VEXDREN-2710 file (C-alpha; in Angstrom, 1 decimal):
% VEXDREN-2710
k/r/px/py/pz
1/MET/107.1/52.3/47.3
2/GLU/103.6/51.0/46.8
3/ASN/102.3/52.8/49.9
4/SER/103.9/56.1/48.8
5/ARG/102.0/55.8/45.5
6/ILE/98.8/55.3/47.3
7/ILE/99.5/58.3/49.5
8/ARG/100.2/60.4/46.4
9/ALA/96.9/59.3/44.9
10/LEU/95.0/60.1/48.1
11/SER/96.6/63.6/48.2
12/ARG/94.8/64.5/45.0
13/ILE/91.5/64.5/46.9
14/GLY/90.9/68.2/47.3
15/GLY/88.4/70.4/49.2
16/GLY/85.5/68.7/47.5
17/LEU/86.2/65.3/48.9
18/LEU/82.9/63.6/49.5
19/MET/81.5/61.3/52.0
20/ILE/79.6/58.0/51.8
21/CYS/78.6/55.3/54.2
22/ALA/75.8/53.4/55.8
23/LEU/73.2/54.5/58.3
24/TRP/74.3/54.8/62.0
25/GLY/73.8/51.6/63.9
26/CYS/74.2/49.2/61.0
27/GLY/76.6/46.3/61.6
28/ASP/79.3/46.3/64.2
29/SER/79.4/49.7/66.0
30/SER/83.3/49.5/65.9
31/GLU/83.7/48.6/62.3
32/MET/82.9/49.9/58.8
33/ILE/82.3/47.4/56.0
34/VAL/82.2/48.4/52.3
35/ARG/80.6/45.8/50.0
36/GLY/80.9/46.4/46.3
37/ASP/79.3/44.7/43.3
38/PHE/80.6/45.2/39.7
39/ARG/77.6/43.3/38.4
40/ASP/79.9/41.3/36.2
41/ALA/82.7/38.9/36.8
42/HIS/84.5/39.9/33.6
43/THR/85.3/43.6/34.3
44/PHE/88.9/44.8/33.9
45/LEU/89.2/44.8/37.7
46/GLU/88.5/41.1/38.2
47/GLY/91.4/39.7/40.2
48/LYS/92.8/43.2/40.9
49/ARG/93.2/44.8/44.2
50/LEU/91.2/47.7/45.7
51/PHE/92.5/49.9/48.5
52/PHE/90.7/51.7/51.4
53/GLY/92.5/54.9/52.4
54/ASP/92.2/57.5/55.1
55/ALA/92.2/60.9/53.4
56/GLU/93.2/62.7/56.6
57/THR/96.3/60.7/57.4
58/ARG/96.8/59.3/53.9
59/ASN/97.2/55.9/55.4
60/PHE/96.3/52.7/53.7
61/LEU/93.8/50.8/56.0
62/ASP/92.7/47.8/54.1
63/THR/92.8/46.0/50.7
64/ALA/90.6/43.5/48.9
65/THR/90.7/41.5/45.7
66/VAL/87.8/41.6/43.3
67/ARG/86.4/38.0/43.0
68/ASP/83.4/37.2/40.8
69/GLY/82.7/40.9/40.4
70/LYS/82.5/41.5/44.2
71/PHE/84.7/42.9/46.9
72/GLU/84.6/43.7/50.6
73/LEU/86.7/46.1/52.6
74/ARG/86.7/46.3/56.4
75/VAL/88.0/49.0/58.8
76/LYS/88.0/48.6/62.6
77/LYS/88.4/51.7/64.7
78/GLY/87.4/50.4/68.1
79/LYS/84.5/51.3/70.4
80/ASN/84.9/55.0/69.8
81/PHE/84.8/54.8/66.0
82/ALA/84.6/58.4/64.7
83/PRO/83.7/59.2/61.1
84/PHE/86.6/60.1/58.9
85/ARG/87.2/61.2/55.3
86/ALA/88.1/58.2/53.1
87/ALA/88.5/57.0/49.5
88/ILE/88.8/53.8/47.5
89/LEU/91.5/53.3/44.9
90/PHE/92.0/50.6/42.3
91/GLU/95.0/49.3/40.4
92/THR/95.3/50.7/36.9
93/GLY/98.0/48.5/35.4
94/ASN/99.8/51.7/34.3
95/PRO/103.3/52.0/35.9
96/ALA/103.3/55.7/35.4
97/PHE/99.9/56.1/37.2
98/PRO/99.4/52.9/39.1
99/TYR/96.4/53.9/41.2
100/GLN/93.1/55.6/40.5
101/LEU/90.4/57.0/42.8
102/ALA/87.0/55.4/42.3
103/GLY/84.1/57.8/41.8
104/TYR/80.5/58.0/43.1
105/LYS/77.4/59.3/41.4
106/ASN/75.9/62.3/43.2
107/PRO/72.1/61.7/43.5
108/TYR/71.5/65.4/44.3
109/LEU/73.5/67.2/41.6
110/LYS/73.1/66.0/38.0
111/LYS/76.2/64.9/36.1
112/THR/78.3/65.3/39.3
113/TYR/80.6/62.6/40.5
114/GLU/82.4/62.5/43.8
115/SER/85.8/61.0/44.7
116/GLY/85.6/60.1/48.4
117/PHE/83.4/59.5/51.4
118/TYR/83.1/59.6/55.2
119/ALA/83.7/56.2/56.7
120/GLU/81.2/55.6/59.4
121/PRO/80.3/52.5/61.5
122/GLY/78.1/50.1/59.6
123/ILE/77.7/48.7/56.1
124/MET/78.1/50.7/52.9
125/GLU/76.9/49.0/49.7
126/LEU/78.2/50.1/46.3
127/LYS/77.0/49.0/42.8
128/LEU/78.8/49.7/39.6
129/ASP/77.2/52.6/37.7
130/THR/79.6/53.0/34.8
131/ILE/83.1/52.3/33.5
132/ARG/84.5/54.9/31.2
133/VAL/87.4/53.9/29.0
134/HIS/89.4/57.0/28.0
135/SER/92.3/54.9/26.8
136/PRO/93.7/51.4/27.5
137/LYS/95.6/52.8/30.4
138/ASN/93.1/55.3/31.6
139/LYS/89.8/53.9/32.9
140/GLU/87.3/55.5/35.2
141/VAL/85.0/53.5/37.6
142/VAL/81.9/55.2/39.0
143/PHE/79.7/53.5/41.7
144/THR/76.2/54.3/42.9
145/ILE/75.5/54.3/46.7
146/ASN/72.7/52.1/47.9
147/GLU/71.8/54.4/50.8
148/VAL/73.2/57.9/51.5
149/ASN/73.4/58.9/55.1
150/LYS/73.0/62.4/56.5
151/GLN/76.8/63.1/56.6
152/THR/77.0/62.1/53.0
153/ALA/74.0/64.2/52.0
154/VAL/75.4/67.4/53.4
155/SER/78.7/66.7/51.6
156/PHE/77.1/66.0/48.3
157/HIS/75.1/69.2/48.4
158/HIS/78.4/71.2/48.4
159/TYR/77.1/73.8/50.8
160/ALA/79.2/77.0/51.3
161/PHE/79.1/79.8/53.7
162/LYS/78.2/83.2/52.3
163/THR/80.9/85.8/52.8
164/GLY/81.5/89.4/51.8
165/SER/80.2/92.8/52.9
166/LYS/77.3/92.8/50.4
167/ASP/74.1/91.7/52.0
168/SER/76.0/90.8/55.1
169/ALA/72.9/90.6/57.3
170/ASP/71.3/88.2/54.9
171/ASN/74.5/86.2/54.7
172/ARG/74.7/85.8/58.5
173/VAL/71.1/84.6/58.6
174/TYR/71.8/82.1/55.8
175/ASN/75.0/80.8/57.5
176/GLN/73.3/80.3/60.9
177/LYS/70.4/78.5/59.3
178/LEU/72.8/76.2/57.5
179/VAL/74.6/75.1/60.7
180/ARG/71.4/74.9/62.7
181/LYS/70.0/72.6/60.0
182/HIS/73.1/70.4/59.9
183/PRO/74.8/70.8/63.3
184/TYR/76.2/67.2/63.2
185/SER/78.0/67.8/59.8
186/LEU/81.7/67.2/59.8
187/GLU/81.8/68.6/56.2
188/LEU/80.3/71.9/57.3
189/LEU/82.8/72.0/60.2
190/ARG/85.6/71.5/57.6
191/THR/84.0/74.1/55.3
192/LEU/84.0/76.6/58.2
193/ASN/87.7/75.9/58.6
194/PHE/88.4/76.8/55.0
195/SER/86.1/79.9/55.2
196/LYS/87.4/81.2/58.5
197/THR/89.6/83.9/57.0
198/SER/86.7/85.2/54.8
199/LEU/84.2/85.5/57.5
200/ASP/84.0/88.1/60.2
201/ALA/85.8/86.6/63.3
202/ARG/82.8/87.1/65.6
203/GLU/80.5/85.5/63.1
204/ALA/82.8/82.6/62.5
205/LYS/83.1/82.0/66.3
206/GLN/79.3/82.1/66.7
207/LEU/78.8/79.6/63.8
208/LEU/81.3/77.3/65.6
209/SER/79.2/77.5/68.8
210/LEU/76.1/76.2/66.9
211/PHE/77.6/72.8/66.1
212/ASP/76.4/69.8/68.0
213/PRO/78.2/69.2/71.4
214/ASN/79.1/65.7/70.1
215/LEU/81.6/67.3/67.8
216/HIS/83.3/69.3/70.5
217/SER/85.9/66.5/70.9
218/ASN/86.6/66.4/67.2
219/PRO/90.1/67.6/66.3
220/GLY/88.7/70.0/63.7
221/TYR/86.4/71.6/66.2
222/ILE/89.2/71.9/68.8
223/ALA/91.6/73.4/66.2
224/LEU/89.0/76.0/65.2
225/LYS/88.1/76.9/68.8
226/THR/91.8/77.4/69.6
227/TYR/92.2/79.4/66.4
228/PHE/89.3/81.8/67.3
229/GLU/90.5/82.2/70.9
230/TYR/94.1/83.0/70.0
231/GLU/94.7/86.8/69.9
232/ASN/97.4/87.5/67.3
233/LYS/99.0/90.6/68.7
234/THR/102.3/90.4/66.8
235/GLY/101.0/90.3/63.2
236/SER/103.1/88.2/60.9
237/ASP/106.2/88.3/63.1
238/PHE/107.3/84.8/64.0
239/PRO/106.6/83.8/67.6
240/THR/109.6/83.6/70.0
241/GLU/108.9/80.0/71.0
242/VAL/106.6/77.3/69.5
243/ALA/105.6/73.9/70.8
244/LEU/106.7/71.2/68.3
245/LYS/107.6/67.5/68.1
246/THR/111.0/66.2/67.2
247/THR/111.9/63.1/65.2
248/ASP/112.5/61.2/68.4
249/ASP/109.0/61.9/69.6
250/LYS/109.9/64.6/72.1
251/SER/107.8/67.7/72.6
252/VAL/109.9/70.8/72.7
253/SER/109.4/74.6/73.0
254/GLU/111.8/75.6/70.3
255/VAL/113.3/79.0/69.4
256/LEU/113.5/78.7/65.6
257/VAL/114.8/82.1/64.7
258/ASP/118.6/82.4/64.6
259/SER/119.4/86.1/65.4
260/SER/122.7/85.9/63.5
261/LYS/121.2/84.8/60.2
262/HIS/118.2/85.1/57.9
263/ASN/115.7/82.3/58.6
264/LEU/113.7/80.3/56.2
265/ILE/110.7/78.5/57.7
266/VAL/109.0/76.0/55.3
267/PHE/105.6/74.4/56.0
268/TRP/105.0/71.1/54.2
269/ALA/103.6/67.6/54.5
270/SER/104.6/64.1/53.4
271/TRP/101.4/63.7/51.3
272/CYS/101.8/67.1/49.6
273/GLY/103.2/66.5/46.0
274/PRO/104.2/70.1/45.4
275/CYS/106.0/70.2/48.8
276/ARG/108.1/67.2/47.9
277/MET/108.9/68.7/44.5
278/GLU/110.1/71.8/46.3
279/ILE/112.6/70.0/48.5
280/PRO/115.4/69.7/45.8
281/GLN/115.2/73.5/45.4
282/ILE/115.6/74.0/49.2
283/LYS/118.6/71.6/49.1
284/LYS/120.3/73.8/46.5
285/LEU/119.6/76.9/48.5
286/TYR/120.9/75.2/51.7
287/GLU/124.1/74.1/49.9
288/SER/124.8/77.6/48.5
289/LYS/123.5/79.9/51.3
290/GLY/123.6/77.7/54.4
291/ALA/126.3/79.7/56.1
292/ASN/124.0/82.8/56.1
293/LEU/120.6/81.1/56.2
294/ASN/119.0/79.1/59.0
295/VAL/116.5/76.6/57.4
296/VAL/113.7/74.9/59.3
297/SER/111.0/72.6/58.0
298/ILE/107.8/72.2/59.9
299/SER/105.4/69.4/58.8
300/VAL/101.7/69.6/59.2
301/ASP/101.3/65.8/58.8
302/LYS/98.7/64.2/61.0
303/ASP/100.5/60.8/60.7
304/GLN/103.8/60.9/62.5
305/ASN/105.0/57.7/60.8
306/ALA/104.3/59.1/57.3
307/TRP/106.3/62.2/58.2
308/LYS/109.3/60.1/59.4
309/LYS/109.2/57.9/56.3
310/ALA/109.2/61.0/54.1
311/MET/112.2/62.5/55.9
312/GLU/114.1/59.2/55.6
313/LYS/113.5/59.3/51.9
314/GLU/114.2/63.0/51.3
315/GLN/117.3/63.3/53.5
316/MET/116.9/67.0/54.4
317/PRO/120.0/68.1/56.4
318/TRP/118.4/71.0/58.1
319/LYS/116.1/71.1/61.2
320/GLN/112.9/69.1/61.0
321/PHE/109.8/69.4/63.3
322/LEU/106.2/68.2/63.4
323/LEU/103.5/70.7/64.1
324/PRO/100.9/69.1/66.5
325/ALA/97.4/70.2/66.9
326/GLY/96.9/72.8/69.6
327/GLU/97.8/76.3/70.5
328/THR/101.0/76.5/68.3
329/TYR/99.1/75.2/65.3
330/ALA/96.4/77.8/65.8
331/MET/99.0/80.5/66.3
332/LEU/100.9/79.7/63.1
333/ASP/97.7/79.1/61.1
334/LYS/96.4/82.6/62.1
335/LYS/99.7/84.2/61.1
336/TYR/100.4/82.3/57.9
337/ASN/97.2/80.5/56.9
338/LEU/98.4/76.9/56.7
339/GLN/95.4/75.6/54.7
340/THR/97.5/75.7/51.5
341/ILE/101.0/74.3/51.4
342/PRO/103.8/74.5/50.7
343/ILE/104.4/77.8/52.3
344/TRP/107.8/79.4/53.0
345/VAL/108.5/82.4/55.1
346/LEU/111.8/84.3/55.0
347/LEU/112.6/86.1/58.3
348/ASP/115.4/88.4/59.4
349/GLY/117.3/87.8/62.6
350/ASN/114.6/89.5/64.6
351/GLY/111.8/87.3/63.3
352/LYS/110.4/90.0/61.0
353/VAL/109.0/88.8/57.7
354/VAL/111.1/89.7/54.7
355/ASP/109.0/87.8/52.2
356/GLN/106.6/84.8/52.1
357/HIS/105.3/82.6/49.3
358/VAL/102.5/80.1/48.9
359/GLY/102.7/77.1/46.5
360/TYR/105.5/75.4/44.5
361/ASP/107.1/77.5/41.7
362/THR/109.9/77.2/39.2
363/GLY/112.0/79.8/37.4
364/ASP/112.6/83.1/39.1
365/ASN/109.9/82.3/41.7
366/ALA/111.5/79.0/42.7
367/VAL/112.4/79.2/46.4
368/ASP/116.2/78.7/45.8
369/LEU/116.4/81.6/43.3
370/LYS/114.0/83.9/45.0
371/VAL/115.4/83.6/48.5
372/ALA/119.0/83.8/47.2
373/ALA/118.1/87.1/45.4
374/LEU/116.5/88.4/48.6
375/LEU/119.6/87.6/50.6
376/LYS/121.7/89.7/48.3
END
């Protein structure tokens, strides 16, 4: 239960999740250490726990108790430690909202506060900036960062690629300069991923080629490279076979479309709050229309254990698969844009799209009511 609450808190970190850590080469090259100082042994967090979370997998990696106004968090990743998006949470004492993300003062943009960071090998030092008390059960903690490294700096500047047909030549020059100036930036790589459908495909592919070779083994780089190389010749039609993982860890090439029925394909993740809220609607639909509807859920979770735990809790009686990184992910991302979930796609028996919807809805747009109406 506690871990699921932490995961839900981490899931609130959006596209603006920011990155903080120490300079490369500080401390153990296989470990990150976060040292924090509240400057006072009598803050409301004295004796309370802080949590270090991975924002990619939504896993809880370490915990520390505040003693005499100080704390230390440690994360080991082995010799090949790679930076990853992370966040620190604290206990609120509020049962309805038990965990809160800590914030970080942005030294580049006035009155801007960030909610996360990139964990890198070395030592990150935090000092309390402010504690804002909105109510007895709603308190906000903001730290300052002793030293901001180059990954953090790019993130804190909130760079964006310029898109659109207006001034397209100038936009291309700006975008190339941006990557050439920061070819090491994981945040820019992530930004390119979110911008890939707004950019011309050739330009996006060229921008990817400008990133540092050290990033070529990064899963985000590999996913984008696969995405750009995949030629979507069948439009929105669902592919005949897709490579997925099953709950018993087997890799399968699965035919998901039942030619004798309509087919509902749902993309979701364990950490996605709206996805979990949609599941009761899908259950109602499955119970009422299951004889004429083939339902399949495909998770985009990066943590297989989190996916399995969510399925155990939700007890969904239809087919469940995990979408691994690779060609199938690129294929489905190119067809249905998996950057925003939940997504459901209703197909006929030939795999042709009847309708599709992004996001969780209620009322007439709820998946159970909308799909039931389409089936009629």
